[in-house]
C-alpha positions as CSV (number, residue, x, y, z in Angstrom):
1,M,242.1,134.8,81.9
2,K,240.6,132.4,78.0
3,R,239.6,129.3,76.1
4,R,237.0,129.4,73.9
5,H,235.9,125.7,74.4
6,L,234.1,124.5,77.4
7,L,235.9,121.7,79.3
8,A,233.6,119.8,82.2
9,L,235.1,117.1,84.7
10,T,233.6,114.8,86.8
11,I,236.2,113.1,89.5
12,A,234.1,110.0,91.1
13,L,231.2,110.8,91.4
14,S,229.7,108.2,93.9
15,A,227.8,108.6,96.8
16,S,224.8,110.9,97.2
17,A,225.3,114.6,97.8
18,A,222.9,115.4,100.0
19,V,224.1,112.8,102.7
20,P,227.6,113.3,102.9
21,A,229.0,109.8,104.6
22,F,230.9,112.3,106.7
23,A,231.3,110.4,110.4
24,Q,232.5,106.9,108.5
25,D,236.3,107.7,108.3
26,A,237.9,110.3,111.3
27,A,240.8,111.1,108.6
28,K,238.0,112.0,105.6
29,P,235.3,113.3,107.7
30,Y,233.9,114.7,103.9
31,D,234.2,111.8,102.1
32,G,231.1,111.7,99.7
33,A,230.8,114.7,99.5
34,Q,230.3,116.3,96.2
35,I,231.1,120.3,95.4
36,S,230.6,122.1,92.0
37,V,233.2,124.1,90.4
38,L,233.7,126.7,88.2
39,M,236.7,128.1,87.1
40,E,238.4,129.8,84.3
41,G,240.4,128.5,81.3
42,H,244.2,129.3,82.1
43,P,247.1,127.2,82.8
44,T,246.3,127.3,86.5
45,T,243.0,125.4,86.0
46,D,245.3,122.8,84.3
47,G,246.9,122.2,86.5
48,I,244.2,121.7,88.9
49,Q,242.1,119.7,87.0
50,A,245.3,117.3,86.7
51,L,245.8,117.2,90.5
52,L,242.0,116.5,90.9
53,P,242.3,112.6,91.6
54,E,244.9,113.1,94.0
55,F,242.3,115.9,96.3
56,T,239.7,113.4,96.0
57,K,242.2,110.4,97.1
58,E,243.1,112.9,100.1
59,T,239.8,114.3,101.0
60,G,237.4,111.7,99.5
61,I,235.5,114.9,98.2
62,E,234.3,114.4,95.0
63,V,234.7,117.7,92.9
64,Q,232.9,118.8,89.8
65,L,234.6,121.4,87.5
66,E,233.3,123.0,85.3
67,V,235.6,125.6,82.7
68,V,234.8,128.3,80.4
69,P,236.5,131.0,78.7
70,E,237.9,134.4,81.1
71,S,235.5,136.4,78.5
72,D,232.0,134.5,79.4
73,I,232.4,133.9,83.2
74,T,231.7,136.7,85.1
75,A,228.2,137.1,82.8
76,K,227.7,133.0,83.8
77,M,228.3,133.7,87.4
78,L,225.9,136.7,87.5
79,L,223.5,134.9,85.7
80,E,223.7,132.1,88.6
81,F,223.8,134.1,91.5
82,S,220.9,136.2,90.6
83,S,218.5,133.0,89.7
84,G,219.4,131.4,93.1
85,S,220.2,128.6,91.7
86,G,222.9,127.3,94.3
87,R,225.0,125.6,91.4
88,Y,228.1,126.6,92.2
89,D,229.9,125.9,95.1
90,V,233.2,127.8,94.4
91,V,233.6,130.4,91.8
92,Q,237.4,131.7,90.7
93,N,237.3,135.6,89.1
94,N,239.2,138.7,88.9
95,I,238.8,140.5,92.1
96,I,237.9,143.9,90.2
97,Y,234.4,141.9,90.3
98,I,234.3,141.3,94.4
99,P,233.2,144.3,96.0
100,G,230.1,143.9,93.9
101,F,229.7,140.6,94.3
102,V,230.4,141.2,98.6
103,Q,227.9,144.2,98.3
104,A,225.0,141.5,96.6
105,G,225.6,139.0,99.1
106,Y,226.7,136.3,96.6
107,I,229.7,135.4,98.2
108,D,230.6,134.9,102.1
109,P,233.7,135.7,104.1
110,V,236.0,132.9,105.0
111,D,238.0,134.2,108.0
112,E,235.8,131.2,110.0
113,L,236.5,128.5,107.9
114,A,240.3,129.6,107.6
115,T,240.1,129.2,111.7
116,K,238.2,125.9,112.1
117,L,240.2,123.4,109.1
118,P,243.4,124.9,108.5
119,T,244.6,121.9,106.7
120,Y,246.0,123.0,103.4
121,L,246.0,126.9,104.3
122,D,249.5,129.2,104.6
123,K,248.6,132.9,104.4
124,A,252.0,133.5,104.6
125,D,253.3,131.7,101.8
126,F,250.7,134.1,99.4
127,V,252.1,137.2,97.8
128,P,251.4,139.4,100.3
129,G,249.4,141.7,97.3
130,Y,247.8,139.1,95.8
131,L,245.9,137.8,99.2
132,N,245.7,141.8,100.4
133,T,243.2,142.5,97.4
134,N,240.5,139.8,98.5
135,V,240.0,141.8,102.3
136,I,237.3,143.9,102.2
137,D,236.3,145.8,105.6
138,G,238.6,143.5,106.9
139,K,237.2,140.0,106.4
140,L,238.7,138.2,103.8
141,Y,237.0,136.7,100.7
142,G,238.8,134.6,99.1
143,L,242.5,133.1,98.2
144,P,244.5,134.2,94.9
145,V,244.9,131.2,92.9
146,Y,247.0,133.3,90.3
147,G,248.1,136.8,89.9
148,E,249.7,138.4,87.1
149,S,250.3,141.9,85.5
150,T,251.2,143.4,82.2
151,F,254.1,143.6,79.5
152,L,255.0,144.4,76.3
153,M,257.3,141.3,74.5
154,Y,259.7,142.3,71.4
155,R,261.1,140.3,69.5
156,K,265.3,140.6,70.2
157,D,265.9,139.2,66.8
158,L,264.0,141.5,65.0
159,F,264.7,144.6,66.8
160,E,268.6,144.3,66.5
161,E,268.1,143.6,62.7
162,Y,266.1,146.6,62.1
163,G,268.0,148.9,64.6
164,I,265.2,149.5,66.8
165,R,265.4,149.8,70.7
166,P,262.8,149.0,73.3
167,P,260.0,151.5,73.4
168,K,259.7,153.1,76.2
169,T,256.4,155.5,75.0
170,F,253.5,154.5,72.9
171,D,255.1,157.1,69.9
172,D,257.9,154.5,70.0
173,V,255.8,151.4,70.0
174,T,253.6,152.8,66.8
175,A,257.1,153.8,65.4
176,A,258.7,150.0,65.6
177,A,255.5,148.3,65.1
178,K,256.0,150.3,61.4
179,T,259.8,149.6,61.0
180,I,259.2,145.5,61.4
181,K,256.4,145.4,59.1
182,E,257.5,147.7,56.1
183,K,260.9,145.5,56.6
184,S,259.2,142.1,56.8
185,D,257.5,143.3,53.7
186,G,254.5,142.6,55.5
187,K,255.2,139.0,56.0
188,I,255.7,139.5,59.8
189,A,253.0,141.8,61.7
190,G,254.3,144.8,63.9
191,I,252.0,144.6,66.4
192,T,249.3,141.8,68.0
193,M,247.2,142.8,71.0
194,R,243.5,141.5,71.8
195,G,240.8,143.1,69.9
196,A,237.8,141.4,70.8
197,Q,235.5,143.2,72.5
198,G,234.7,142.9,76.0
199,I,237.2,142.2,78.7
200,Q,239.8,140.8,76.2
201,N,240.3,144.2,74.4
202,V,239.7,146.1,77.0
203,Y,242.4,144.8,79.8
204,V,244.7,145.4,77.1
205,W,244.1,148.8,76.0
206,A,243.7,149.6,79.3
207,G,247.6,150.0,79.8
208,W,247.2,153.1,76.5
209,L,244.6,154.6,78.4
210,W,246.6,154.7,82.0
211,G,249.6,155.5,80.0
212,Y,248.3,158.7,77.9
213,G,247.0,159.9,81.5
214,G,243.9,159.0,81.7
215,E,241.3,156.5,83.8
216,F,238.6,154.9,83.9
217,I,236.6,156.3,87.1
218,S,237.1,160.4,88.5
219,S,238.0,161.4,92.0
220,D,234.4,162.6,92.0
221,G,232.6,158.9,90.9
222,K,232.0,160.3,87.6
223,S,233.4,158.3,84.7
224,A,236.1,159.5,82.5
225,L,236.2,158.0,79.0
226,D,235.2,161.2,77.3
227,S,238.5,162.4,78.4
228,D,241.0,163.8,75.7
229,E,243.5,161.7,76.9
230,A,241.1,158.5,76.6
231,A,240.5,159.5,73.6
232,K,243.9,159.5,72.7
233,S,245.1,156.7,73.8
234,L,242.5,154.7,71.8
235,D,243.3,156.3,68.8
236,A,246.3,155.6,68.9
237,F,245.8,151.4,70.0
238,A,243.1,151.5,66.7
239,N,245.6,153.0,64.2
240,V,248.4,150.6,64.9
241,L,246.3,147.8,65.4
242,R,244.4,149.0,62.1
243,N,248.0,149.8,60.0
244,Y,250.2,147.7,61.8
245,G,248.6,144.6,63.0
246,P,247.5,140.9,61.9
247,V,244.6,139.8,59.9
248,G,241.5,139.2,61.7
249,V,243.1,141.1,65.0
250,G,239.7,142.3,65.3
251,N,238.6,139.1,66.7
252,F,242.0,138.4,68.8
253,G,241.1,137.4,73.0
254,W,243.8,135.8,74.7
255,E,244.9,132.3,73.4
256,E,244.4,134.0,69.2
257,N,246.8,136.4,70.3
258,R,249.5,134.5,72.4
259,V,249.4,131.9,69.8
260,L,250.4,134.3,67.0
261,F,253.0,135.7,68.5
262,Q,254.4,132.2,69.8
263,Q,254.4,131.3,66.0
264,G,257.1,134.4,65.4
265,K,254.2,136.2,63.1
266,A,254.7,139.4,65.1
267,G,257.4,141.6,66.0
268,M,255.0,142.7,69.5
269,T,252.5,142.3,71.7
270,M,251.6,143.4,75.0
271,D,249.6,141.1,77.0
272,A,249.6,138.2,80.7
273,T,252.9,138.3,82.0
274,V,251.9,134.6,81.7
275,N,252.4,134.6,78.0
276,G,255.9,134.9,78.6
277,A,255.6,131.1,79.7
278,F,254.3,130.4,76.6
279,N,256.8,132.3,75.0
280,E,259.8,130.3,76.9
281,D,258.0,126.7,76.1
282,P,259.7,124.8,73.6
283,S,257.0,122.5,72.9
284,I,254.7,124.9,71.9
285,S,256.7,128.2,70.8
286,S,259.2,129.0,68.1
287,V,260.8,132.6,69.3
288,V,262.5,130.6,72.6
289,G,264.9,132.8,73.6
290,K,264.4,135.2,71.1
291,V,262.1,137.7,73.2
292,G,262.8,140.7,75.5
293,Y,260.6,141.7,78.0
294,V,260.0,145.4,79.2
295,P,257.3,147.6,81.2
296,V,253.8,148.7,79.7
297,P,255.3,152.2,78.4
298,A,253.6,155.5,79.2
299,Q,253.3,158.4,76.8
300,S,252.5,161.0,79.7
301,D,254.6,161.8,82.1
302,K,251.1,163.1,84.4
303,L,249.7,159.3,85.0
304,K,246.9,159.4,87.5
305,G,248.2,155.8,88.1
306,G,250.6,153.2,86.5
307,S,250.3,151.6,82.9
308,S,250.6,148.2,84.2
309,S,247.7,145.9,85.4
310,L,248.0,143.9,88.7
311,A,245.5,141.6,88.1
312,V,244.5,138.6,90.7
313,H,242.2,135.8,90.1
314,S,240.9,133.9,93.3
315,L,238.7,131.6,94.3
316,Y,235.3,132.5,96.5
317,I,233.2,130.1,98.3
318,T,229.2,131.3,97.2
319,N,226.8,132.5,99.7
320,A,224.4,129.6,98.3
321,S,226.8,126.6,98.8
322,A,224.9,123.8,100.9
323,Q,229.0,122.5,101.4
324,K,230.6,125.2,102.7
325,E,233.5,123.4,104.5
326,A,234.3,121.1,102.0
327,A,234.3,123.8,99.1
328,W,237.3,126.0,101.8
329,L,238.9,122.4,102.0
330,F,239.3,122.5,97.9
331,A,240.1,126.4,97.7
332,T,242.9,125.9,100.2
333,W,244.4,122.8,98.4
334,A,244.1,124.0,95.0
335,T,246.0,127.7,96.1
336,A,248.8,125.4,98.2
337,K,252.0,125.6,97.4
338,E,252.2,122.1,96.7
339,Q,249.9,122.1,94.0
340,Q,251.2,125.0,92.6
341,I,254.9,123.8,92.4
342,K,253.3,120.5,90.8
343,S,251.4,122.6,87.9
344,F,254.7,123.3,86.0
345,S,255.2,120.6,84.7
346,I,252.0,120.7,83.4
347,A,250.7,123.8,81.9
348,P,253.2,127.0,81.7
349,N,252.0,128.6,84.5
350,S,254.0,131.1,85.7
351,G,251.3,133.0,87.4
352,V,251.7,131.6,90.4
353,S,250.6,133.3,94.0
354,S,252.6,131.1,96.4
355,Q,255.7,132.6,97.1
356,A,257.8,129.4,97.6
357,A,256.4,128.6,94.0
358,L,257.9,131.3,92.6
359,N,261.3,131.3,94.9
360,S,261.6,127.8,93.7
361,D,264.3,126.4,91.3
362,E,261.9,124.5,89.1
363,F,260.4,128.8,88.6
364,N,263.6,130.2,87.8
365,K,264.9,127.4,85.5
366,R,262.0,127.7,83.1
367,Y,260.9,131.2,83.5
368,G,264.1,133.0,84.3
369,A,264.3,134.7,80.9
370,F,261.5,136.9,82.0
371,K,261.2,136.7,85.8
372,E,263.3,140.2,86.5
373,A,259.9,142.1,84.1
374,M,257.4,140.2,85.3
375,L,258.3,141.3,89.3
376,A,259.4,145.1,88.2
377,S,255.8,144.5,86.5
378,I,253.8,143.2,89.7
379,A,255.8,146.0,92.1
380,N,254.2,148.6,90.1
381,G,251.2,147.1,89.0
382,N,248.0,149.2,89.2
383,P,245.2,147.5,91.1
384,Q,242.7,150.3,89.6
385,Y,243.6,149.1,86.5
386,L,240.1,148.0,85.7
387,P,237.5,149.0,87.6
388,T,236.8,147.5,91.1
389,V,233.1,149.0,91.6
390,Q,230.0,147.4,91.6
391,A,229.0,148.2,88.1
392,A,232.5,146.7,87.0
393,N,231.3,144.5,84.3
394,E,228.6,146.7,82.5
395,I,231.2,149.4,83.1
396,I,233.8,147.1,81.0
397,N,231.7,145.9,78.7
398,N,230.4,149.3,77.6
399,A,234.2,150.4,77.0
400,G,234.8,147.4,75.1
401,I,232.0,148.3,72.9
402,A,234.0,151.8,72.2
403,V,237.3,150.2,71.5
404,S,236.0,147.7,69.1
405,K,233.8,150.3,66.8
406,A,237.4,152.6,67.5
407,V,239.4,149.1,65.7
408,A,237.0,148.4,63.4
409,G,237.1,152.3,62.3
410,T,233.4,152.5,62.6
411,A,233.3,155.4,65.0
412,S,236.3,157.7,66.0
413,A,237.7,157.0,69.3
414,K,235.8,160.5,70.7
415,D,232.4,159.4,69.5
416,A,232.6,155.7,70.5
417,L,234.1,156.6,74.2
418,A,231.5,159.4,74.2
419,E,228.5,157.0,73.9
420,A,230.5,154.6,76.3
421,N,231.2,157.5,79.0
422,E,227.5,157.8,78.9
423,A,226.1,154.9,79.4
424,N,229.2,154.4,82.3
425,D,227.8,157.2,84.0
426,A,223.9,155.8,84.5
427,A,225.3,152.7,85.6
428,L,227.9,154.8,88.2
429,A,224.0,156.3,89.3
430,R,222.1,153.2,89.8
């Protein structure tokens, strides 16, 4: 998941990375090692960043953490991988890209490291569905740093005032958005969603695609974006944003979208379950206690997959890393339950991958308002919500262009998707 700015944090730079003082202290065999880590802007990352001095104190390992928006991280990663720069020891990404990374040899399995250095590792504590997404051909490639699904968030107070029932179909969503905008005299947008081109708009539109009975890739391995279901879903998505969405929604990413809803300027939003943590945080939200949470609607009763996502973002050890053991210690420390529980007091982090954190009293206190809906969405989450093939990044980029054209009204949904479909078939055939 997301911030537009780039943060860089260098922790305790002192010793040479080339010759770490591994033998100086038996309790800190990696004292002086330096590793470089690339992560995305997200509450999880905020927590890890704040706690990094503890890791360095415990291990002596110095961490250079670079944080970039989710929309930029894959392109940046691929550039470094393809150039053979060896710049990063640990990288974070959505599991949808991992099959391609494995096939290209960009990341390494970690089973041997898990046996050799179990200090911070507790496999049994991870949400099983999250950990299992990192297993390919029987080998473990990463550790889930956070997981999430998607749900529909709506203003309970407005729905009660205007006599609206929680939506079960996308037609219901459109009707509710129309009512809210009209009855508020345009002061409140009917709905806000991500419209920014690329992974941002595709991540949310994908719920509509699946909910209308569509899919990205057919069972024969061909692009399926030229289907009637896909066109209907994009037409509905674009129309509700153009007619009842906020001004500038075509440029909204995750952050812009959630902030507008938190400010009480929209009646509904459909986005990641982590957004619930921001909605219920009184220090930043004006809608605390006013939000209802329901699964992503479905328009069709003949679905090829669920309309809620199952998104898992994990930490991976790069093949080019010269500090794999130090990198592994960081990855296991960063995903351990102790750090995840501590993160609650640092940032709105409901996307924890630790069962102990998820079941803690602190989690229930902070996020009980939406925990049930979140767990229901995760339980029914669609692991193919976004493509998981080697060409996933290209497929998502092509789809994102189509979504942007439809939202802007520069092309019909059918025509925009036909163009994306042709480009995606070419990518899949390579």
